[in-house]
N, C-alpha and C positions, 0 to 999 in steps of 0.2 A: 504494499500500499504506500502511496506517496502522495504529495500534496497536489490538491486539485486546482484548476484554474478556475477563477469566478471574477465576478465583478469586485470582490474583496481584494484590499491590499494584501499583497503576498510578496509531497511524492512520499471420528472421535473415538471414535473408537478405535482407531487404528493402533496396534500395539507392535512391540519389538519385532513381532512375526512378521511384519511387513518388509523388515530389513533384511530378512533372509534372502540374500541375494543370488541371483540365479549363477549357475555353474555352466561356463563355456569351456567345453573340452575341444581340444585339436583333433582334427582327423589324422590317421596314419600318415607319417612321415615318408613313406616310400615313394619312390617314383611311380610306381603302378598306381598307388592310391591317390597320388596327386592327379594323375592324368584322369581318373575317374571323376574326382572331385571337380576338376577344371570343365568337364563336359556337363556336370549336374548344376553347377552354380556359376553364378557371375563373378565370384571371387577367384582368386589363385594365390597359391602360397610362393611368393617371390624367391625365395632362398632355393626352393626346388625347381622353378622353371626358369629362371633367368628374367622373368618379366619385371618391367619396372614396378616397384611398390605402388599399389592401389590403382594401376593400369585399368583394370576392370571392376574396381570396386566404385561405389557411388561417390560423388565428389560434390563439394558446394556448387550450386548452380551459378555458372558464370554470367547469367544474364541478370542476377540481382545484385545490386550496388553494394560493395564493401570498399573501404579503403584497402588498396592492394595488399598492403604488408599484413594487414590484419586477416584477410581471406587466407593468404599464403600460410601463415602461422598457425592459425586454426586447423587447415588441412593436415599441416605437418603434424600438428598434435595428435588429430584422430589416427592418421596413417601410422604412427609410431605406436599405437596402443590399440590396435584393431585386430578383431578375430577374422576379419576379412582378408588384410593382407598377411596374417599369420604373424603379427608382432606383439599381440596382447601376451601377457605375463602372468602365470599363476592360474588360479582355477575358479577365480572370482571376476565378474565383470568390471570393467572400470567405470566410474561414476562421473557424470555430469550434473551439476546443480544450477538452477536458474531461479532467480528471483521472477516475479511475474509482472508487476504493474510497472509500465514505463521500461520493462526490459524486454519482455516478449510481446506485450501490446503497448499500443500507444494510449495513454490516460490510464484511469485507475478504476478496476472493477468493484473494490471495496466501496469508495465513494460513490460509484455509479449505483451500487444497489442502495446505499443510503438515499441518494436523490430520488430513485425510484419508490422506495418506501414512503418518503415524504410527500411525492406527488401523490400516491395512491393509498394516503392514510393508513398505512401499516405500522407506524410506531406506536407502541402501546402506552398508555399511562402508567407510570411506574408503580410498584407495590407500595401500598399506604400514601400514594401520591407523593411520595418523597424521592426527589431525584438523586440525593445522597445514596440510595439504594442501587443506582446503576453502575456506580464506580468509586471505589474506596478513596480514588485520589481527586475526585471532583470537590472544588473549592465551595466553601459556604457561599461565597458571591456567585459562583456559576449554578449552584443548586436554587438559590434565590431568583436569579434572573429567569431561569426556565419555568420555576413556578409562576412567576408574574406573567411571562409571555403565553405559556400553554395552559395556564389556568387550573382549577380543581374541579371544575363541572364534570368532566369526563371520569367515570369510575375507574378504579385501578383495575389494570387488565384489559381495558377496553381502547380502541383506537382512538389517537387524537386526530382532530380534523385538520391536519397540517397542509392539506391541499388549499384550505380556504382561510385558514387562520396564519396569516402571513407574518404576524410577530413571532408566534411559535416555530415556524419553519425558519424564519431569519436567525432566531436565537441558537437553534440547533446547529445551523451551518456555521454560525460564528464560533461556537464552542468547538465544533469539530477542527477549527483552525487555531485551538488552544487558548482563545480569549472571548469574554463575554462581548456582546455589542458595544458595552461602555467601556471596553478595554481592559477590564481586569482579568487576571489570570484564572484560567479555568481549571487547571490541574497542578498539583504539587505533591511532594513526598516520594516520588518513585525513582528507582535506580534508572537512569536514562541510558544506560547500556544494555538494560535488559528487557525495557519496556518504554512505551510512551503513553501517556494518559489518553490523548485523543485517539490515538488508533484503537486502544483497549475499549473506548467508550464507543467507538464507532461500531465495533462488534455487538458491544452491550445493547445498542439500539434494535438489535434483531432478537433479543431476549423475549421469550413467550411463545415461540413457534417451534415446531418439530425440524429436524434437519431436513426432511422432505420438502417441507413448506418453504423453508429459505432456498433450496435448490430451485424451486419452482419460480420464486421471486428473482432469482439470479438468472434463469432462463428467459424470462419475460424481459428484464433489463437488457439481457444479452442481444435479443431480437431486436429490441428498440434501438440500441446504440450501434448495432451493424448495419442496420437499415438506414439510419439517418447519414446525411452527408458529411463528407469528411470536414472538419473543420466546424460544424455546427454546434450551437451552444442551445441550452434549454433553460427555462425559468423555474426555479425553485423558490417559493416564497416570493421576495422581491429581487433576487439574484440571478445573474447570469451565471451558469455553471456549464462544464463540460458536457455536451450532448451526445458525444459519439466516441467509440472505441474502435481501434484497429489492431488485428494480429499483425505483427511485422512479418512479411514474407521470409526475410533473411532469417530471422529466429526459427521460425517453423521449419525452413530448410535445414538449418544447422541441426536442430533437434532430431529431425529425419535422418540425416547423415550419421549423427552420433549412434542412433539406433541401429542403422544399417551396418555399422562397424562393430556392433556387439556392445555399445555402451549402455548403462542403464541411466536414463535421463529422469530427472526429479525437478519438481517445482517446490521452492520454500518460500512461502509469502507471508507479508503482513496484513493480508487480507483474510477475511473468515474463511475457514476451510469448506464449508459447503458451497460458497460463492466461487472458489477457485475450481472446485470440482467440476462445476457446471461449464466452465470454460476449457480445463487442460486438455479434453478429447479432442478439441479443435486442432491441436498440434501433435496429437498421437500419443498424448501421456495419460495413462490411465488413473483412475480416482486412487488406486492403491499407491501411486508414486507422487502424491501431493501432500504437503504438509502445510497447513495455513495456521491462522489462529485458532486454537482448539478451546472450546468453551466447556465448561461443566453442563451436563444434562441430567435433569432429574424427571424420571417418568417420562422420558422421551422429549423433554421440553427444554430448550435452551434457557439457561439462567444468565446472569449477568457476571459470572465468575469464570475464571480461566482455568484450564488445566496446568499442571506444574510440569517442570522439566528439570533435570540434573538434581534430584532429590527434593525440589521444592514440592511441597503438597499441592494436590488440587485445592483450588479455592482461596489460596493465598494471594494469588493475583499479583505476583511480583515478577513474572517472566512471561514473555511472549516471543513469537519469531521476529525480534528486533535487535540489531547488531549482535552482541554477544549471544542474545537470546536465539538469534538465528542459528549460530554455531551449535548451541546446544540442542536444539530440536533437530538439527541436521544430524549431529552425533548420535542421539538418543534413537531416532527412529530409522535413519538409513544405516549407521554403522553400528547399531545394538549396544551403545555405551550407557551403562545405568549410573546414577548417583552423581555427586559433584564434578567427577572428571569429565563429565560431558560438556563442561563450560571451557574446558582446556583444549588446545591444539593437539589433535593426534598425531602419532608418527607419521610420516609422509607416505608409508607404504599402505596406511589405512584411510588417507583422506580422498577426496575428490580430485580428479585429474583436471577437471575444466569446471569453471563456474563463471556466472554472468549475473551482473547487477547495475544499478544505476545511480545509487544513492548512499549516504552514510549508514543508511538501514542495513545495507549489504556488505559494508567494508570487511567485516570480520571473516564471514565465510568465503567471498570472493578471495580474500587474501590468503584463505587456507589452500586453495587449489594449488596443486604441485606444478602443474606444466602450463596452463593457460588461465588468465584472469582478464575476462573480456568486460569492458565498463562502456554503457552508453552514456556520452556525456551530456548530463543535465544540469552542469554548473555547480554540483554539490560539492562543497570544499574538501570535506575529509577524503572522500574516495578519489577525488582528482588529485590532490596532493601525493596520495600514495601511487596513483597510477602514473602521472607525470614523472614523479620521482624514478620510479621503475627500477629500483635497485637491483634486481637480479634479470632484468630483460623479459619477463614473462607477463607484464600488464600489457593489455591491448586495448586501444580506445577506439571507438567508432561515435561519430556524430549520430543523434538521433535520426532513425530513417524516415520520419514523416515530421515537417516543421521543425526542423533543428533548431536548437537555441543559437542566439549570435554569439560570437566569441566575447568572452568576458573582458572587459575593458582594464580591470585592474588584475594584477597577478592573486592567485589564491594565497590567503594569510595563513600559510602552513607553520611560519614560525611563531604565531601568536595565538589565533583563534579559529582554527579550523577543525580541531578536535572536540568532541563532545564529551565532557566528564560526567560521572555518574550524577552529579547533583545539577545537572543541566547546564552549568557554566562551560566557557570555552578555553581551550588552551591549545598549545603547540603539537603538532604531529610528528612523532618520534618513531624511528626506524627500529627493528627489533634489537639492535645493537646499542639502543639508547641515544645515538646521535639525533640531531635534529633536521628534519626534512625542510630544505630551504623553500622559501616562497616560490609558486611556480605560475609561469605564463600560460594562459590558455591558448593551445595552438591547434586542437582538432575540434572542429566546429562546422 
């Protein structure tokens, strides 16, 4: 999930068994067996046949626009760990992990679902008509503002009339942006490397429904946003917000190529998991390879509470798929790591080979990738500092594929205020060895 564009001033039950990764065994290595294999499949084993690596294996579509060096490096990475070229190692499939919003698609499906629910009167009056019950980090000022805007006439658990109550819709939109309409902070007290209040609250706005119902909301939103003209906006409350979503053809193709070479492709997103599942199949990723924000369900109904990761209990609401929280959830679900060690970087041989993201939300899990770290440039300071510093030559940068951001006029403030501290303050971005990353000019746009 990532910041939405608007008229405002300004990106469950699946357990560790999902992480039992497929075993890919090589075919017999005799010349005769290779000959049989070549006649039965589009792949050839280069060491046995003398054919150039990947000559008959699926390649990234040359008709789709990438920076040349990025396309070349991505293909080299795939070919070097491929069941098709015969270069995969070990008995487990290599892993690639993708953020979703503004990485695989243009715009944000989490916010898109919030917008759809507001337009269709699907947000429910909180329990006891108390907005504090929707998020433990919601400030008193935000709760008071929501009560004033949305009123108390609607019974608890019943839909608020946000399609017609402009004040209510506008206040909810403002708080999704971290502040009340009057400019007061909306959330406080969370570890900003594990969670962000506004994203968690955006998921909590879906409380009161089953996972199936939320999936239906997401499908309806998907149809609207894919059908809308590229670049279009929609009215929610009195605000103009993004009204379309597009799947990037380059990312869909990349995922397909990875899978053709034997990679397991996963999505780890800060949008609600039922929403991401409604979209992931459109790029060939099944629901069992989706990790989104996971909520606690009671009697099949979503609550406002979050499932835990890394030994944090369900309902403590202190971690979600956000920065180090994304690493935790990736390590726990994909690689089967239990307990606090899920927050730590795994040994290289157990990590994802490729990862892709667009914002500071993604910086940790993308940085964990061992061979290729793909960043879609949305001018986010922390991830761009690391990508441009490119300490080990494995960071790859591409402009946004639709409506790319203009070049940032000032260097990224890597030496002073590009890093998000746990208390939400800003600080310098440091390399793994403790040295300071210099301020970086924006060069790929």
